[in-house]
N, C-alpha and C positions, 0 to 999 in steps of 0.2 A: 213681802206682803202676803203672798199666797192668795186664797180666797178672801174676798172682802164684799161688803154690800155697798152698792151704788144707790143713790136716790136721785130722781128727777122731780123737781118742784114746778108744778103748774101754777101760774100766777095770772092775774088780771089787772095788770099794772095800770094806774091811773095817771093823772097829770101832776101829781104831788110827789116828789121824791121822798119827802118826809113820811107820807102816809105809806108809801110802798115800802119804805125801810121797816116799818112796824110790821107790815105783813110778811116781809122777807124773814125777819127775825122769828116771828111765830112759826113759820113753815119749815125754817132750818132747823129749829129746836125740835120740831115734830119728827123730821127725818133723823136727826141724831138719836132721838128716843127710841127709834125702830132699829137702831144698829148700824146706820149708814155711816162710813167713814169717808167717802167721796160724795159729795152733794153738789148737784148742778142746778142752776136757776135758768129761767128763759133769756132770750134776746130781749134787750130793753127792759131789763128788771127795774132800772131807776125810774123811768117814766116813758109813757107813750103820748106824745104831743104832736098834732099834726101842724098846728099854726106855728109858722116859722118864727114870729117875733116871741111868741110865748117860750118856744123851745129854746131860743137863744138866751132868754132871761132866766131859764131854770137850771142850766147845765153849767158846770164849773170844772176846775182843774182836778186831776186825780187826787192831789194831796189835800183838797178841800171838799171832796165828794162824800155825801152822807152815806151812800151805798157802799162805797169803798171803805169807809171807816167802819161801818157796821159789819160788813163781811170780815174784815180783819179781826175785829173784836170777837167775833163769833167763832171763827176758825181757831183762834188762840184758846178761847174759853172751853170749846167743846173738844178740841183735839182732833179735828177733821180737816181734810182737803175740801176747801169750799171754793167752787168754781162759779163766779158771776158769769152767766152765759153771754151776756153783754150789757153794757151801759153806755150812755153817751158821755164822752170826756172831751173836755176843751184842751186842745193841744196848744203847745207854747206859741204856734204860728197863728193862733186865732181860729183854726179850723176845728171841726168836731170829728171825732172817731167813734165809730161803733165798736167798742173795745171789749173783749173778754179778758178777765183777770183770774188767776188761780192763786189762793192763798193756802199755804201750808199750815199744819197743826200748830206751828209756832207763830202764826199770824203774818209771816213774811210773804211777800209776793214772790211767787216761783216763777211766774210766766205771764206774759200779756200777749194778745193776739188782736190786730185790727182787721175787721171784716174786709175781705178782698174784693168780692163780688157785690156789686151795688144793684138793688132791686129797682130797675127802671123799666117798667112795663105799663101797658094799657090793657086791662082785662075786658073780656067781652060783656061783662055786667055793668061797664061803665065806670069801674074803679080805675084810677091813674095814679101810679106811684113813681116818683122820681128821687130815690134815695141819695143820687150822686148830687142832687142840689143841695143837700144838707150835710153829707158826710164825705170826708176824704177816704178814698180806699186804701187798704193796707197793701203791702207788697211782699211779705213774708209769712210763709207757712211755719208752724211751730209744732214741735214734739217735746214733751217733757216727761220725766218720771214721776210717778206717784207710787212710791213703795215698789212693789214688784210688777207693776203695769207701767206702760208708756202711753201717755194720752196725746192725741192729735186734736188740733183744734179747728173748729169751722164755726160759722154762724148763719143760720137760716138759708138764704138764697145760695150760699156756697154749696148746698146740698146738691144742687143741679150741675155741678162741675166736678165729675168724678175723678179728674186728673189730679184734684187737690188731695183726695182721700188716698188715691193710689201712691202719690209721693209720700205721704205720711206713713202708710203702712210700710212702703220700701224702706223708709227711715226707722222702722222698728214699732210704730204705733200699733198696739193690739186693742186699744180702747179708743174709738172715735166719738167726738162730741159734735152734737147738731143743736144747740140751744136756738129757739126759733120763735117768730111770730107770724106764722103762716096765715094768709087770709083763708077765710072759710071756703071760698070757691077753690083755691089752689090745694088747700088741705084735703078736701074731700076727694079731689081728683088723684093727688100724687103722693101724699104725705107717707102713707104706709108702704107703698111699693118701692119708693126711693130709698127710704131708710133700710128696708130690708135688703134692696139691691147692694147698697154701700157696705153692708155687713158681709153678705155673701162673697161679693167679688173680691173683698180684702181680707177675708177670713178674721174679722174683728167684731168685738162687741160695739154696739153703738147705743149712747146714751142721748136722748133728745128730749129736753125740758121745753115746754111750750107755754106761750101765752094763750088764754082761751076765753071766749065770750065776747060780749059787747063792752067797748071800752068808753071811758069818758070822752075822748075825742072823736067818737063816732064810728071808728074802725070795729071790724068784727073778726076775731081770730078763731082759729080751729080747734085749739087744745090738743087732746088725745096724746099727751106725752108718752113716749115709748122707751123701752130698754129691749134691745134686740141682741141675740147670741150670735156667734160666728157662723152658725149654720143658717141663719136667716129666721129663726123662730122667734116670736114676740114672747118675751118671758115676763113683761110687766107693762101694763097700759092704763092710763086713765081714760076710760072709754066715755069721755064727756068733755065739756069745756069749763068745768068748775075748778076753782083752786083747790090744790091738794097735793099729796106726795105719793109717789110709787116707789118701791125699792125692790131691788133683785140682787142675787148673789153674782159676783163677777170672778171666775176663775180663769186667770190668764192661760193656764194650760189647756183650756179649750180652744183658745185661739191657736195655739201651736198644733194642736191635734187637727183642727180644720184645715190648716195650711198644709199639713202632711198628706191629708186625704186628697185635697185638690190643691197642688203646688203652683197655682197660676202666677204667684209672685216670683217664685223661683224660675218658672218657665218663660217668663216675659222676654221678648227679644226687641231690640232696635230695628227699625225698618224705615223705609222711604216711601213717599207716596207719589204716584204718577197721576197728576190732575190735568193731563192735557186736554185741550179743547176738543170737544166732539163735533164732527161735521155737522153743521146746521141742518141740512136736508134729512140726513139719517135721524136727527133728534126729533125731527117732525113726523117722521115715518114716511117721508115722501121718497120717490125713487131718485136715485142719484144720476 
């Protein structure tokens, strides 16, 4: 595949999958018109719905999902790799998965990934989130080829678990994905630095399509979709929270070059840890 253009689509998904599918199509066509052959959408492309009952009523199985059908059709029509960052999918066991899906230029599903790490937090601004109450976590990391590059999958909160990205890089991934719906508070604090860190420590490109702005269900997301090169440089950014498209050139050879300059993947070593208990008086600073 050599050098190719990647696009990150920034959205403001509402509560209607049908309306979001219309927005998705418009933005994907805009990205393809700019020459992108790998196009990524944000976490929860299909809908952001806080109310549990409304959420249960809106989501369906993968074979009936409008976002899946729209993405499959667009990938085939436009001849692109279309990566739905994630959407809620009803599993056969009745549980929901926060699932990423990659469609090839022929419209075939090349890979899927269920978000592993659940966002269960209480923020100091009063926001409380319990993703595990709605979604079943995945158990498998995924790396797949897209032409001349290898793509590693992640979703949003996974960003805070560097061992996932290291495992994918060790498995050959030179392009890491972090589609997200970061809250404004956590995005302002950590979004840029964590994405750049994942790129630097793995010598990989990072593409992170984001949700942005005030959503119908009341939540507010940070936006600022990014594409970062293997040296940690931001090569494209949506410096706002409005819907739109960013595009940048991806050269897998740059990943190889970065890993030769700083061969930390090659130099990694197994080790054990000694976490023996520290004597309590010494820990307190008192005389023994």
